[in-house]
N, CA, C and O atoms as a CHARMM CRD file, in Angstrom:
* protein
*
  156
    1    1 PRO  N     67.74200  23.28300 -57.52600 PROA 1      0.00000
    2    1 PRO  CA    67.93900  22.35200 -58.65000 PROA 1      0.00000
    3    1 PRO  C     68.31400  20.95500 -58.17400 PROA 1      0.00000
    4    1 PRO  O     67.86900  19.96500 -58.75500 PROA 1      0.00000
    5    2 GLN  N     69.12000  20.86200 -57.13300 PROA 2      0.00000
    6    2 GLN  CA    69.57700  19.54700 -56.67600 PROA 2      0.00000
    7    2 GLN  C     68.43600  18.67100 -56.18800 PROA 2      0.00000
    8    2 GLN  O     68.39000  17.49400 -56.54500 PROA 2      0.00000
    9    3 PRO  N     67.50200  19.19500 -55.38000 PROA 3      0.00000
   10    3 PRO  CA    66.37100  18.35200 -54.94800 PROA 3      0.00000
   11    3 PRO  C     65.60600  17.78400 -56.14000 PROA 3      0.00000
   12    3 PRO  O     65.09300  16.66700 -56.06600 PROA 3      0.00000
   13    4 ARG  N     65.52200  18.53500 -57.23500 PROA 4      0.00000
   14    4 ARG  CA    64.78600  18.04100 -58.40500 PROA 4      0.00000
   15    4 ARG  C     65.49300  16.82300 -58.99700 PROA 4      0.00000
   16    4 ARG  O     64.83900  15.90500 -59.49300 PROA 4      0.00000
   17    5 LEU  N     66.82300  16.81400 -58.94600 PROA 5      0.00000
   18    5 LEU  CA    67.55600  15.64300 -59.43400 PROA 5      0.00000
   19    5 LEU  C     67.22200  14.43400 -58.57500 PROA 5      0.00000
   20    5 LEU  O     67.13000  13.31300 -59.07700 PROA 5      0.00000
   21    6 LYS  N     67.04000  14.66500 -57.26900 PROA 6      0.00000
   22    6 LYS  CA    66.66300  13.56200 -56.38000 PROA 6      0.00000
   23    6 LYS  C     65.29400  13.02700 -56.78600 PROA 6      0.00000
   24    6 LYS  O     65.04400  11.82400 -56.71000 PROA 6      0.00000
   25    7 VAL  N     64.41200  13.92300 -57.21700 PROA 7      0.00000
   26    7 VAL  CA    63.08200  13.48700 -57.65500 PROA 7      0.00000
   27    7 VAL  C     63.22300  12.57100 -58.86900 PROA 7      0.00000
   28    7 VAL  O     62.52400  11.56300 -58.97300 PROA 7      0.00000
   29    8 LEU  N     64.12400  12.91700 -59.78400 PROA 8      0.00000
   30    8 LEU  CA    64.34300  12.07500 -60.96100 PROA 8      0.00000
   31    8 LEU  C     64.77000  10.67500 -60.53400 PROA 8      0.00000
   32    8 LEU  O     64.29800   9.67800 -61.08000 PROA 8      0.00000
   33    9 LYS  N     65.66700  10.61100 -59.55400 PROA 9      0.00000
   34    9 LYS  CA    66.13100   9.29900 -59.09300 PROA 9      0.00000
   35    9 LYS  C     64.98500   8.54500 -58.43400 PROA 9      0.00000
   36    9 LYS  O     64.93300   7.31700 -58.49900 PROA 9      0.00000
   37   10 THR  N     64.06800   9.26700 -57.80000 PROA 10     0.00000
   38   10 THR  CA    62.92800   8.60400 -57.16300 PROA 10     0.00000
   39   10 THR  C     62.02100   7.99900 -58.23700 PROA 10     0.00000
   40   10 THR  O     61.38000   6.97300 -58.00800 PROA 10     0.00000
   41   11 GLU  N     61.97100   8.63400 -59.40100 PROA 11     0.00000
   42   11 GLU  CA    61.11300   8.13800 -60.47300 PROA 11     0.00000
   43   11 GLU  C     61.67200   6.85100 -61.07500 PROA 11     0.00000
   44   11 GLU  O     60.90900   6.01300 -61.55500 PROA 11     0.00000
   45   12 GLU  N     62.97100   6.68900 -61.05500 PROA 12     0.00000
   46   12 GLU  CA    63.58600   5.52000 -61.70000 PROA 12     0.00000
   47   12 GLU  C     63.04500   4.19600 -61.15900 PROA 12     0.00000
   48   12 GLU  O     62.59700   3.36700 -61.95100 PROA 12     0.00000
   49   13 PRO  N     63.06800   3.96100 -59.83900 PROA 13     0.00000
   50   13 PRO  CA    62.55100   2.68700 -59.31900 PROA 13     0.00000
   51   13 PRO  C     61.06100   2.51900 -59.62700 PROA 13     0.00000
   52   13 PRO  O     60.58800   1.39900 -59.81600 PROA 13     0.00000
   53   14 SER  N     60.33000   3.62300 -59.67900 PROA 14     0.00000
   54   14 SER  CA    58.89400   3.53700 -59.95700 PROA 14     0.00000
   55   14 SER  C     58.66500   2.98800 -61.36500 PROA 14     0.00000
   56   14 SER  O     57.70900   2.24900 -61.59900 PROA 14     0.00000
   57   15 GLY  N     59.55200   3.35300 -62.31000 PROA 15     0.00000
   58   15 GLY  CA    59.39200   2.91200 -63.69000 PROA 15     0.00000
   59   15 GLY  C     59.63300   1.42100 -63.83400 PROA 15     0.00000
   60   15 GLY  O     58.90300   0.74000 -64.55500 PROA 15     0.00000
   61   16 ARG  N     60.65700   0.90200 -63.15000 PROA 16     0.00000
   62   16 ARG  CA    61.02300  -0.52400 -63.24800 PROA 16     0.00000
   63   16 ARG  C     61.45500  -0.86300 -64.68000 PROA 16     0.00000
   64   16 ARG  O     62.62600  -1.16700 -64.90900 PROA 16     0.00000
   65   17 LYS  N     60.54400  -0.81700 -65.62900 PROA 17     0.00000
   66   17 LYS  CA    60.88200  -1.17200 -67.01300 PROA 17     0.00000
   67   17 LYS  C     61.87500  -0.15700 -67.57700 PROA 17     0.00000
   68   17 LYS  O     61.72200   1.04900 -67.38700 PROA 17     0.00000
   69   18 ALA  N     62.88000  -0.65700 -68.26400 PROA 18     0.00000
   70   18 ALA  CA    63.93800   0.21600 -68.79000 PROA 18     0.00000
   71   18 ALA  C     63.34200   1.26100 -69.73500 PROA 18     0.00000
   72   18 ALA  O     63.62700   2.45200 -69.60500 PROA 18     0.00000
   73   19 GLY  N     62.51200   0.81300 -70.69000 PROA 19     0.00000
   74   19 GLY  CA    61.94400   1.73500 -71.67000 PROA 19     0.00000
   75   19 GLY  C     61.12100   2.82100 -71.00400 PROA 19     0.00000
   76   19 GLY  O     61.25900   4.00300 -71.32000 PROA 19     0.00000
   77   20 VAL  N     60.26700   2.41200 -70.08400 PROA 20     0.00000
   78   20 VAL  CA    59.40600   3.38300 -69.40200 PROA 20     0.00000
   79   20 VAL  C     60.26500   4.32500 -68.57900 PROA 20     0.00000
   80   20 VAL  O     60.01600   5.53000 -68.54100 PROA 20     0.00000
   81   21 LYS  N     61.27900   3.77300 -67.91800 PROA 21     0.00000
   82   21 LYS  CA    62.14600   4.59400 -67.07200 PROA 21     0.00000
   83   21 LYS  C     62.81800   5.67200 -67.91700 PROA 21     0.00000
   84   21 LYS  O     62.82300   6.85000 -67.55700 PROA 21     0.00000
   85   22 VAL  N     63.38600   5.25100 -69.04700 PROA 22     0.00000
   86   22 VAL  CA    64.09600   6.20000 -69.90400 PROA 22     0.00000
   87   22 VAL  C     63.13700   7.27300 -70.39900 PROA 22     0.00000
   88   22 VAL  O     63.47400   8.45700 -70.41700 PROA 22     0.00000
   89   23 LYS  N     61.95200   6.85700 -70.79800 PROA 23     0.00000
   90   23 LYS  CA    60.97400   7.82700 -71.30200 PROA 23     0.00000
   91   23 LYS  C     60.60500   8.81400 -70.20500 PROA 23     0.00000
   92   23 LYS  O     60.54100  10.01900 -70.44600 PROA 23     0.00000
   93   24 SER  N     60.36500   8.30900 -69.00900 PROA 24     0.00000
   94   24 SER  CA    59.96800   9.18700 -67.90900 PROA 24     0.00000
   95   24 SER  C     61.07700  10.19100 -67.61000 PROA 24     0.00000
   96   24 SER  O     60.83100  11.39100 -67.48900 PROA 24     0.00000
   97   25 VAL  N     62.30000   9.68100 -67.49300 PROA 25     0.00000
   98   25 VAL  CA    63.42900  10.56000 -67.18700 PROA 25     0.00000
   99   25 VAL  C     63.60900  11.58600 -68.29400 PROA 25     0.00000
  100   25 VAL  O     63.82800  12.76600 -68.02200 PROA 25     0.00000
  101   26 ALA  N     63.51800  11.14100 -69.53000 PROA 26     0.00000
  102   26 ALA  CA    63.69500  12.04900 -70.66400 PROA 26     0.00000
  103   26 ALA  C     62.63200  13.14300 -70.63000 PROA 26     0.00000
  104   26 ALA  O     62.93000  14.31700 -70.85300 PROA 26     0.00000
  105   27 GLU  N     61.38800  12.74700 -70.34700 PROA 27     0.00000
  106   27 GLU  CA    60.31100  13.73700 -70.29100 PROA 27     0.00000
  107   27 GLU  C     60.55200  14.72100 -69.15700 PROA 27     0.00000
  108   27 GLU  O     60.38600  15.92900 -69.33100 PROA 27     0.00000
  109   28 LEU  N     60.94300  14.20500 -67.99600 PROA 28     0.00000
  110   28 LEU  CA    61.19300  15.07900 -66.84800 PROA 28     0.00000
  111   28 LEU  C     62.34500  16.02400 -67.15200 PROA 28     0.00000
  112   28 LEU  O     62.29100  17.20500 -66.81000 PROA 28     0.00000
  113   29 VAL  N     63.38600  15.50500 -67.79200 PROA 29     0.00000
  114   29 VAL  CA    64.53700  16.34800 -68.13000 PROA 29     0.00000
  115   29 VAL  C     64.10400  17.44600 -69.09200 PROA 29     0.00000
  116   29 VAL  O     64.50000  18.60100 -68.94000 PROA 29     0.00000
  117   30 GLU  N     63.29700  17.08900 -70.07600 PROA 30     0.00000
  118   30 GLU  CA    62.83200  18.09900 -71.03500 PROA 30     0.00000
  119   30 GLU  C     61.97100  19.13300 -70.33300 PROA 30     0.00000
  120   30 GLU  O     62.04800  20.32300 -70.63700 PROA 30     0.00000
  121   31 LYS  N     61.14300  18.67600 -69.38500 PROA 31     0.00000
  122   31 LYS  CA    60.31200  19.61700 -68.62900 PROA 31     0.00000
  123   31 LYS  C     61.19800  20.56100 -67.83500 PROA 31     0.00000
  124   31 LYS  O     60.93800  21.76300 -67.78100 PROA 31     0.00000
  125   32 LEU  N     62.24300  20.02200 -67.21800 PROA 32     0.00000
  126   32 LEU  CA    63.16400  20.87900 -66.46100 PROA 32     0.00000
  127   32 LEU  C     63.81500  21.88200 -67.40400 PROA 32     0.00000
  128   32 LEU  O     63.95900  23.05500 -67.06300 PROA 32     0.00000
  129   33 LYS  N     64.20600  21.42800 -68.57900 PROA 33     0.00000
  130   33 LYS  CA    64.84400  22.31700 -69.55300 PROA 33     0.00000
  131   33 LYS  C     63.86700  23.41600 -69.97200 PROA 33     0.00000
  132   33 LYS  O     64.22700  24.59200 -70.01600 PROA 33     0.00000
  133   34 SER  N     62.63200  23.02400 -70.27700 PROA 34     0.00000
  134   34 SER  CA    61.66200  23.98500 -70.79900 PROA 34     0.00000
  135   34 SER  C     61.15700  24.91000 -69.69600 PROA 34     0.00000
  136   34 SER  O     61.21800  26.13300 -69.82800 PROA 34     0.00000
  137   35 GLU  N     60.65400  24.32000 -68.60300 PROA 35     0.00000
  138   35 GLU  CA    60.01000  25.12500 -67.56600 PROA 35     0.00000
  139   35 GLU  C     61.03200  25.80700 -66.66100 PROA 35     0.00000
  140   35 GLU  O     61.03200  27.03100 -66.53000 PROA 35     0.00000
  141   36 ALA  N     61.89600  25.01700 -66.04300 PROA 36     0.00000
  142   36 ALA  CA    62.81000  25.58100 -65.05300 PROA 36     0.00000
  143   36 ALA  C     64.07400  26.13800 -65.70500 PROA 36     0.00000
  144   36 ALA  O     64.66000  27.09700 -65.20400 PROA 36     0.00000
  145   37 GLY  N     64.49300  25.54200 -66.81700 PROA 37     0.00000
  146   37 GLY  CA    65.73700  25.97300 -67.44200 PROA 37     0.00000
  147   37 GLY  C     66.93000  25.58700 -66.58000 PROA 37     0.00000
  148   37 GLY  O     67.93900  26.29000 -66.54900 PROA 37     0.00000
  149   38 VAL  N     66.80400  24.46500 -65.88400 PROA 38     0.00000
  150   38 VAL  CA    67.87700  24.03800 -64.97800 PROA 38     0.00000
  151   38 VAL  C     69.07400  23.55000 -65.77200 PROA 38     0.00000
  152   38 VAL  O     70.21500  23.88500 -65.45600 PROA 38     0.00000
  153   39 LEU  N     68.81200  22.75400 -66.81100 PROA 39     0.00000
  154   39 LEU  CA    69.92300  22.16600 -67.55700 PROA 39     0.00000
  155   39 LEU  C     70.22800  23.02400 -68.78200 PROA 39     0.00000
  156   39 LEU  O     71.13500  22.70300 -69.55000 PROA 39     0.00000
């Protein structure tokens, strides 16, 4: 689970834009919740 959190942080700089970043993180978090059930 921890490496996946690092992946989320890697996505943040890629987004640059605040709105896009938040959307990307939110989507990834939801995917983790749905698929992996990490959170």
